[in-house]
C-alpha atoms as one frame of an Amber mdcrd trajectory, in Angstrom:
protein
  14.831   0.772 -11.175  11.971  -1.668 -11.506   8.891  -1.467  -9.327   7.435
  -4.454  -7.506   4.140  -4.939  -5.663   4.718  -5.160  -1.919   1.003  -5.347
  -0.972  -2.473  -4.817  -2.409  -5.483  -3.221  -0.730  -9.195  -3.174  -1.534
  -9.632  -0.026   0.556  -7.915   3.131  -0.741  -7.644   4.576   2.768  -5.708
   1.528   3.927  -3.492   1.772   0.856  -2.680   5.402   1.662  -1.923   4.537
   5.291   0.512   1.826   4.172   2.106   4.176   1.632   2.557   6.857   4.283
   4.115   4.364   6.685   6.676   3.283   4.105   7.468   6.888   3.205   7.940
   7.696   6.906  10.643   5.005   6.841  12.294   6.587   3.822  10.912   4.191
   1.211   9.321   5.826  -1.807   6.035   4.107  -2.642   3.480   4.358  -5.435
  -0.187   3.392  -5.537  -1.233   1.966  -8.880  -4.784   2.755 -10.078  -5.268
   5.110  -7.115  -7.177   7.786  -9.042  -9.469   5.280 -10.700 -10.227   3.198
  -7.624 -12.578   5.678  -5.967 -14.764   5.781  -9.090 -14.301   2.315 -10.548
 -13.265   0.354  -7.463 -15.315  -2.748  -8.091 -14.142  -2.959 -11.714 -10.449
  -2.497 -10.916 -10.317  -4.532  -7.709  -7.321  -4.008  -5.469  -4.925  -1.070
  -5.345  -1.331  -2.350  -5.614   1.273  -0.634  -3.429   4.573  -0.601  -5.299
   8.175   0.050  -4.265  11.560  -0.261  -5.944  12.659  -3.893  -6.070  15.683
  -3.057  -3.922  13.322  -1.973  -1.101  10.853  -4.849  -1.456  12.042  -6.991
   1.462  12.434  -4.081   3.870   9.049  -2.627   2.877   7.373  -5.998   3.433
   8.953  -6.306   6.870   7.780  -2.806   7.843   4.216  -3.476   6.716   4.102
  -6.892   8.401   5.433  -5.584  11.706   3.854  -2.175  12.002   0.658  -2.432
   9.981  -1.419  -5.282  11.335  -4.970  -6.114  10.253  -6.230  -4.853  13.624
  -4.503  -1.514  13.107  -6.000  -1.137   9.628  -9.484  -2.061  10.861  -9.381
   0.817  13.330  -9.006   3.237  10.383 -11.810   1.763   8.245 -15.038   3.670
   7.905
């Protein structure tokens, strides 16, 4: 199965929150560049959150409905 980017985050904490939300809904998710972002964040840029293409639409709907910008801001340091 091919992976597709469902969202990208500049903050690794927000990326992990989104990944956990998708996994709570039964969608396996992967963060690309996760290990490098904490050290080389400004060089790498955003952390892409990836899911199987077959889950792309559902994952996008979950993130858009349950993970608003206001909700993410409450988790930011």
